N, C-alpha and C positions, 0 to 999 in steps of 0.2 A: 228808778227801777220799775216803779208803780206804772209809769207811762209806756214803758216797754212792754209790760204785761197787758195793758189795755188795748194795744195796739193790733189785735187779732180778731180776726174774723173766723167762725166756725159753721159747718152746714152738715147735714145727715142726708144720706141717699139710701134709699130702700130699694132693693133690685135695680140698682143703676139709676135711679130717678129721683128727684127732690118730689116730696108730696105736697099739694095744697093744703092748708088747714093745719099743718103739722110743723112745728118750729122747735128748733134747738135752744134751750135756755142754760145747758151746762153738760159737763161731762167728766168722768174719773175713768182713766185708762192706766191699766197696770201691763207692763211688757217686761221680760223677764228672759235671760238665757238659759235658766233652769228648766227642767223636764216639766212644763206645765203651761197650759194654755194662757195667751193673752188674755185679758178680761176687761170689759168696757160697761161702765154704767152711765147711761145715756138720758138724761132729763130734757123732756119734751113737753111741750104745751099744744094740747089737741084742742083746735076750734070745733071740728066736727069728728065725734068719735066713731062715725060709721066709715072713714077714711082708715083710721086704725084697725077698725074690727075686720075690714074687707082685706087688711095686708096679712092677717093672722088666721084667718079662719081655715081651718082644713090644712094648715102647713105644718108638716110632722116630718121627722125622719130627715132624708136627705134634702128634703124639699122645703126646708125653713127659709124664711127672708134672709136675703143677703144685705148685711148693713156695712155701710162705708162711712167713715168719718174723715171730713176733709178740712184744713185749716190754711188761712193766707192771711199776710199783712194786710191792713186796712188800706195802705196806699198801692198795694198790687193791683196789676190787671186783671179783669174779669176772668180769664181764663187759667189763673196760676194757682188753682188749688192744690193742695199737697195732701196724699192720703197718709193719715196716721195710724188709722186701723180699719181693717176688713175682717169680718167675721158674720156668725150666723147669730140670729136672735134665740135666745133659749127661754125668756120669761118676760113678762108684762106685769108691773104692779103700778097702782095708783098711789099717787101721792097725797100729801095734806089737802089739796086743792082738787076740787072735781076735774077740772082740765088738766091737772099736772100727772104725768106718767114717766115711769123710769122703764128704760129697756134694758134688760140684762143680756149681755151678749159675750160670746167667746169667738178667739180665731178658729180656723179650719183644722187644728188639731182636736177639735170637738169631736169631729167624725170619727177619728182614730179612736178616742176614748169612749165613744158611744158604740162603736162596733165589736160584737162578740163573736169571737172565733170558734168554729168547732171542725177545724180540719187539720190535716197533716201533710208535711212536706218533707221530701228526702232528697239528697244529692243535689242541693242547690246552695249557692255561696250565701253570705251574709247580705248582700246587695241586693240579690234576687229574691231574699226572703222579704226585705224592707220594701222592695218595690211591690210585691205581691200583696203585702199587707195594707200598704197604702192604696193602691188600686181598688182592693176590696172594699176600702171605705169610701170609694167612690171620688178619689182626689188624683190628681197629677203628681207624677214623681220626677224630680230632677236631681241630678247628681252632679251637676256644675261643669260637667265636660273634661274634668281633670281626671288624669289617671289615679287608680287608688293601688295601695300596695297589695303585696302578694298575700297577706294576711286575709284581706277582704276578699280575695278572688277563691279562697279555700272552701269546700264543702263544709256545712255547719251540721252535717247529719241530720236527724229527725226531729222536728217539734210539732208534739201534740198539742191539741188545743182542747180545752173545756169550757164550756159554756157557763156554767154556775161557778161562782167564786166561793160559794160555800163548801165545795169540793177540794179548793186548792190545798187545805191543811192535811186532809187524809191521803192524797194522791201526790202530793209534793211537786206539783208542776208550776214552773215559773210564770207562764203566760196565759193570760185570760182575755186580752183584748190587743186588737191591732196597734193601740199604743204602746202596750208592754212590749211587742215584738220590736217594733220600729226603734224606740229608744233604747232598749237592752242591747240591742245588736250594734245599734251605732256606737253606743256608750263603750261597749266592750272593744271595740275596735278603733276607738279614739277620734271619731268623727262628730260633727255637729249635724243635729236635726232640729229642723224648725219649719214653721209653716210661713209662706209668702202668698198670700192671697190663698187661692185654691190649691195651690202646689206645697207639696213637702218637700224640703230641700234636705240634702245630706251633703256634705263636704269637708274635707280637712280644715281644722282651725285656721283662721287668718290671723297672720301678724300684722303689725303695723303697715299699711300700705299695700297690702294683698287684698285680693278679692272686693275691689272698690270700697274698702274700708277708710274711714276719715279719721283725722284727729281734730278733735273739738277743743278749742282754747276759749273759755268764758273769761271776760274782762270784768274786772272790777267785782268779782264775786269770792268771798271767803270761804273757807271751809265750814260746814255746819257741824261736822264730827269727824274724828278720826280714831280708829282703833287698830291697834299693834299687838298681836297676839305673841308674846315671847316664845311661848310653848310650842310655836309652829315656824319661828323665824329660821331656825336651823337645827341640825342634829335629828332631822325626823327620817325615819325607816320603816319602809312598807314590806310586810311579808305576805306572801302568798303561797298556800298549801294546797295541793292536788292529791286525791286518791282514785285510783283508777281501779276498782274492784275486779273487773274482768281481766285485764292484763297482771293485777297484784302489783302496781307500780307505784311508788310515791315521789312526788316531786314537790321541792320546795326551795323558794328563792327570797332574797332580801334585797330591796333597792334603796338607795339614800340620795337619788337625785343625780349621781354621776356613774356609779358603777353598781353591777350586781354581783352577789357574793350568795354561796350556799351556806354559809356560816351566821348565826345570829348576831346581832350587834351588841356592844358593850352595855353597861349599866347606864351609862349616862345618856342614852339615846331614847328618844320618844317614839315606840315601837308600835305600830298599827298592824294588825294580822287579819288576814281575810282567808276563807278556804272555799273553793270551787270544786266540784265534781269533774272528775273524768276528763282533765285537761292536759294537754301536752307542755312540754317545758316553754315551748316558743309561745305559747297562749298565756301561761302565767307570768312571763317576762313582759307582754304586752300589759296584761290586767295590772300589774305590780306598778309600772311606769304610770300608767292612766290614772290610777288612785293615787298615787304620790302627788301628781299634779293637781288633782283635785282638792287634797287635804291641804297643801302648804299654799294654796291660793286666798286660803281664809286668813293667812298670816295678817294681811293689812287690808282695811276695809274704809274706805272715804265715802261721806256722805255731802251732797251739794243740794242747795235749794237755790234755783236761778230762774230769770225769765226765760221762756221758750226758746229753743234754739231748733230751727227746722232741720230735720233730718237726723236728729240725735236719736238711737235706738241701741239695744244692746248688740254686742258684738263689734260696735264701733270703740273708739279709744277717746281718751281725753286727757288734757295736759294741766295739771294743777300748778299754782304759782308758789307754792311752799315746798321747800325741801323736806321730805318725810324720811324716817328710819330705812335705811337701806339705799337712799340716795336716788329712788326712783321719782320721777315726776310725770312719767305717762302710764296710764293705767287702763284697764279693759272696762268697757260699760257693761256692768252685769245686769242691771235694771233700771228701768226709768218708769216714773209715775207722774203722769200727765193731770193736771186740775185745770179745767176750764169752767169760768161761769161770767154772766154779763156784768156782774158788779166788780169783781176783782180781776179779770182778764185771763190770760193763759200763763201757766208756770209748771216748772219740773223739778221733781226732786230724783236725783241720779246716785246711784251706788256703784262704787268703782273697787275693782279688786285687781290684784296683781297676777294676772295669768294670761296664759296663751295656750290652750289644748283644745 
């Protein structure tokens, strides 16, 4: 295993170019399927500090340095580098040694997080609102080319944006940033939303074999840990209630993973309830189904530590060689943590869960 981890090379590109006098000595990268940026802490040795200073001087806002991390196997050809991270430089800190620096980076979801909106939109669909928020943050929007269901094609009414977060409590507005709009609407309609380079991609969740997903099979690697939550394994029910004060109409639905009901479950069920304002019955059905899928996905969690596998990333799948409760052997990759340094090589820690949504 140690030999496999040490057979990797890594390099850093800033604005698409390698920089003389700046050498990568290690990195720690976290990538996840959850609604947050992928982050990287890149350790570099700087022979000439003027090189680093010239790269960050005056670079703020949407003009921050573009950072790319690439890896390859030592025996690979010179042009076989593979990108494992692309994002923007947030901060530079100096290490214990005068020539040692750490570059703190986030992927391009950072632009959505850093963009405060003070606008309103009306008579637009959920996808149009997400696209407008993404483009306002200076990024490209990709919808995968696949047709979306009728729910995503309906108008979402009007969304008012407030610039200052401190006003959120008194005014009860949900949205403050472009990130809030993009992920809230994508989540409520059951779609994945994530960064791919300088593009924000939104698409339906992919099952095994769909959307270029891969099933990884690590060999000779045992489970580091496994957790099975008996309270989420079965008999989970989600209830969603909505009240429209204008129409003076109340809607309530319960979902148990198979059927919808207007009657609450019996005493033996694990009931999770939510309230949303002014939603139609079709809307709360969709919300109940989405919340149910997210809740029960945490019934099983698998953690692995293994020598790095090229291309392993969230939204792919992995097959484990042990039979776990429920009989499942193929799980969704939820998160991958990459560690690389010159002494120990390149390894990954992987979190797996049983979900496709």
